N, C-alpha and C positions, 0 to 999 in steps of 0.2 A: 089677617088673623080671624076676624069675625066671619068672613065668608067661609073659611075652612072649618071653623067651629060649627057653622050651620050645615056643613056637609055639602056645600055647593061648589061646582066648578065656576070658572069665570063666565063661561058660556051660559050656564044656568042662571047665575045671578044677573047677568046683563039682560037676558030674556025676561026674567021676572019683573025687572023695573023698566024695561023698554029702552035700555041703553045699548050702545055697541060694545063689543068686547074690547075694542081699541080704547074707548073712553075709560072703561073700567080698569084696564091695565094701567093707563096713565095715572088714574086716581090712586091705585094701589101702590104704584112706584113713586108717588109724590111729584110726578112731572106736571100735573095740573090738579086743580081742586074743583070738585063738582059744584055746580050751582046749588042754591038752597033747596030747590025742589028735588034734586037728585039725592042730596044728603038726607032729606026726610024719607025718601023711598028706601034708601039703603038702611037707615036706622030701623025702619019698620020691618024690612026683610030680615035683618040680622037680629031683630028683637033686642035692640039696645038704644041708647040715647044718641043724639047727634054729638054730644060732648064725648061719649065713649069713642066715637070714630076719630076724634082728635086727640085721644090719649087720656081723657078724663077717666080715672079708674073708679068704677063703682061696683063692678062684678067681674068675675073671671069667666070669659066666654067658653073656656074649655070645660067648665063645670056645668054649663047649661045642658039641658036635655037635648039629645039629637032629634032631628025631625024624622 
């Protein structure tokens, strides 16, 4: 949801944080959980908190401005 709200493909997001598309896909589908350093990178990329990535609701990413 956050990646799509940021207007990024999986390939773009993975490249931005230095991860593989395979890893990002597993994270998005709940097959695995990223290590803390990846969570921080994702939160920075998506302009949200790490808590938001785990479902803590503090803002609606669809209302954020597009890049």
